[in-house]
Each structure stands twice: as structure tokens, then as C-alpha cells.
N, C-alpha and C positions, 0 to 999 in steps of 0.2 A: 365116624362118618361112613356111610355106605359107599362102596366103590362105584355104584351107579348113580350116586347123587352128587353132582358137581357142586362146588362152592364158588360163587362169583367173588372176584377180588374187590368188588365195590363195597365201600363202607360209608356210613353217614359222614364221618369226619373227612374222608378223602373226596367224596363225590357230591355231597349235598351242598349246593351253593346257597348263599343267603337268599331268602324269599324275595327280597326287594320290596315292591309295593304291597302292603298288607291291608286287609280290610279292618274295620272297626271291631273291637272285641264283642259287642252285642251281636253283630252280624255273624261272626264266626260261631258264637254259641248257638244262634238261631239255626245255622246250617247243620250243626251236629244234631240238634233236636229234630230237624226235618228228616235227616237221614235215618235217625233212630225210629221215628214214626213210620217211615216207609218200610223199614226192615220189619217192624212189628206187624204191619199190615201183611207183609209177605209170610210171616210165621202163621198168622191167623188163617190165611187163604191157602197155605201150602197143602193141607189135606185134600183139596180139590184136585191137585195134580194136573193131569192132562185135560181136565174139563175146562180149564181156563184157556181162552183163545191165545195162540202164540203171539199175536200182535199186541195183546194186553200185557203179556209178560215182557216183551221187548220195550214197550213204553215205560213200564215200571222200572226196568233196569236203567233206561236213560234218565228217568226222573231221579233215581238215586244219585247218579253222577252229577246231574244238574243241581240237586239239592245241596251237594257238597261245594257248589260254586264253580263247577267246571263245565264249560261249554263242550258239546259233543258234535263232532263232524264225522259222519260216516260216508265213505266214498267207495265206489266199486259196485260189482254186481250183487244181486241178492243171493243168499245161500240157497242151494237146492233142498228139496224135501227128501224124505227117506233117510236111510242110514248115512251118517256123515261124520268124519273125524275132523273136528274144528281145532286148528292149532294156531298158536300165536306166541310171539316173544313176551317175556314177563318182566314187568317193571314195578307194578303197584298192586295194592288190594283193589284199586279201581278197575283193574284189568278184567276181573270176574264179571261184574255187571256189563262192562263194555262188550265182552265176547258174547254174552247172552243177549245183548241188544242186536247182534248180528243174526243170531238164531238161538232160541232157547235150547239149552243142552244140559245133559248130566255132566257135571264137572268132575275131573279127576283131581282129587285134593289130598294133601297130606293129612294123616289121621289126627294131628293135633289141632286142626282147624275146628274140630268138634268143640273145643274148649273156648273158642273165641266168643266174647260177649255179643249177644244179639245175632250176629251173622252165623254163629255155630249152629243154632237150631234150624235155621233156614237150609244150610248146607246139608245137615243130617237127613233132611227129607228126601233128597234125590241124588246126592253126590256119590261117586265111586271113590272110596277111600283107599289110600295106599300107605303102607308102613315102610317108610324109606330106610329104616334101620335093618330090615330083613331082606337080604338079596334073594333068598329062596322064595319069597312071596311074589316076586316079579312075574314068573310065568302065569300064576293064577290070576294076577291083576290083568295081564294082557288078555287072558281068556275071557274074563268078565267084560272087558271093554268090547271084545269081538262079539260076544253074545248080545250086548246092548245094540251094537251096530247092526247085527243081523235082524234084530227086532224092529229096525227102522228108526231107531233113536239117533239123535246127535249127541256126540260126546266131545266135550271141550277139554283140551289139554295144553299145558305150557311145557313143551318138550325140552327147554333149556334146563329144567330141573332146579332152577334157582332164580331169584329175582336179580336183575341188573339195573344199573342206574339210568339207562336209557341212552347214554352217550357211548356206551360199549354194550356188547351183547355176547352171549355164549352160543355154542353150537347146539343144534337140536340133537337130543339123544334119540337113538334109533328104535328102541324097544317098542314104544307105543305104536309106531307105524306098522309093526307086524300085525297088529289087530285089524288095521284097515285092509292089509293084504289078505288076511285070513277070511275076513267077512266080505271081501270084494266090493268095498264101498269107496266113494271118492273122498279126497282130502281137500279141505278148504283152508288155505293159509290166510292169516290175518296179520297185518303189521300195526302195532300200537306205538304211538308216540305222543309225548306231552310237550306243549309249547306255551309260551306267554303270548297273548294276543299281539300280533304285529312284530313279534320278536323271535329270538332263538329258542331252541329246545330247552326244556326246564327239567331239572332233577328233583324239584320239590315234591312231586307225588311219589317218588321212589320209596319202596319199603325193603331195605337192604341190610345185610350184615346183622349187627346186634341192635338195630333200630327196633323200637317198640311200636306196636300197632297204634297206640294212643298218640305217640309223637308224630307218626306219619299222617294220621288223620288230622291232627291239629295243623300241620304244615299246609295241608290241602285246604282246609276250611278257612284258614287265615290268609291264604294267598289271594291275590287279585289278578284277574285276567288269564287264568289257566284255561287251556284248550286241549281236549283229548282228540287226537286224530286217529281214526280207525279206517285203515285201508284194507278193503276186502279184495284179495288178489284172485286171479282166475282159478277156478276149481281144477284139481288134478284128478282126472278120471281114473277109475280102476283099470288095471292092466297096462297103464302107460309107463310104469317103471318096474324093473325086474326084481328088485329086492328092497328091503327097508333102508339100506344105506343110501341108495339112489333116491328113494322117495323122500327121506329126511332132508337130503341136500336140496332137492327141488322145492320143498316147502319152506326152507330157511328164508327169512326176510331178505329180499334183494337178489335171491337166486333165480336162475332160469327154471321154468317148469318143464323144459324139454327133458325126455328120458336120457339117462346116462347108462347105455347098454354095456359099457366097459366093465361094470361091476356085476354082470349077470351071473357069474359063477361064484360070487362071494357070498358067504353066510355071515351077516353082520352080527 
């Protein structure tokens, strides 16, 4: 394991509670089929790239989540245009379309996502890939993120470096925030949470530990009443934090976005 890739203590056995109310088998299968069809549409249209209106992309991302049987609630201000580092806590494979529903972005993804069925080819078209087994690759990855940000693109990142169950969370790793500092662009924090309609938070959508993608997908499509809550927090403007340590703390879900100047002399 890489020293800069933390591992969450969450595991399916310890954290995933029984789904509770489940949908009928035919409906669950139909949901998988609908998600697959939407992903194939994405593969077919992906060569068009930036010629597809951003609003269409955001709708397509919401449709993917809805097709899986999950309601989507997005609150907060709209993300700004231009270069933007979009950061969020990480729970599920659903987080990727949910973050892109806030603003279409190039996702920073681990290299093995290329091998995912259906989703892999979509990711390969525009994602920035990272090899988490090679610490020496990190500076180059940060530089590529900064270049994309300078070009006016949005880059989506899950700085925890690992998925968590949703009832616990990890600390944001600082390295990717250096890219925002180097490029002089704002940071848009997003908080993701999954609930059962009218009830408490749910760990059913979590994709954690040694869980398989298929098992996680099946839990989602077979569950009833799941809601994805997407809270778009106030943007953190460039220059408001002196270093990446302070910036990462401010972007952490639940943190204050006020600058912490006590760390001005630190190099994270």
C-alpha cells in the first residue's frame, strides 16, 4: 500500500447494514439495464467531448443515479465557471456522476478504473489517472491537475483517498490542493450523503473494503427509497488560504471556510 493512499477501516461486514425494504427482482434488473444503456450512450457520445452542452452532461449524470433507483437532491449555490477544483467526500461509485451533476469535470481516478465494465471506457475518455502504488508519480499528477485547471477546466477529486461507509469519514489529503494553489483557482467543496426517504443515513450505497462493484451495484438497485443528498458548499476563493494544509482543512465537510493563517509558514 502507498504511504499516501490511506485505507478506510470500513468493511462490508462491519458497516453495511441490511437493506431493509427491497424492490422486486424484475425492477432491480430493469434498473441495472437502464444504467447500462445510459453508460453506453455516454461511451457513444464521449468523442464529442466539450461540444456537448454542460447542462446536458449534468442531466445525463442525474439520470444515471435516478436510473439506479436513487433520488437526487442538490442544494447550495451553482459551481462557478472557469478553472475549478471540485472536491467531495467519497462513499460510493454513485459519487462520480453526482459530482459531475454539480459541474462536469475531469475526474481524478485510480488507474484500475480503466478495467471497470462499461464505466471504464467512459472514464478513459477524459479522466486524469493516478497510479496509487507509485509515490514518485504524485508530483507529476499534481502538475497535470494544475495544467488542466489553468486551462479553465474543472477537475473532480475525492481527497480522502479511499471510500468510507458514510457514517464515518477520513481526512482530506493535502497534495491535490497544491494544484489549486499553483493554478490560482477556487475550490468547490461538496458534501455527499445517502439516506432512506424519511429516515436515517444509509450505508447501502457504500463501496468499501473488499466489496465487489457488482455487489455494491446490486445493493443500490435492489434497495427502495434511497436518496442522494448533494450539498454544494460555498466556494473557497483563490488566495484565501496560505497553504495546502489550511486549504484542505477548510474544504473538509463540516469545516469552516475561513482561512487558518497559523499554518502560513508550514509546507504540507
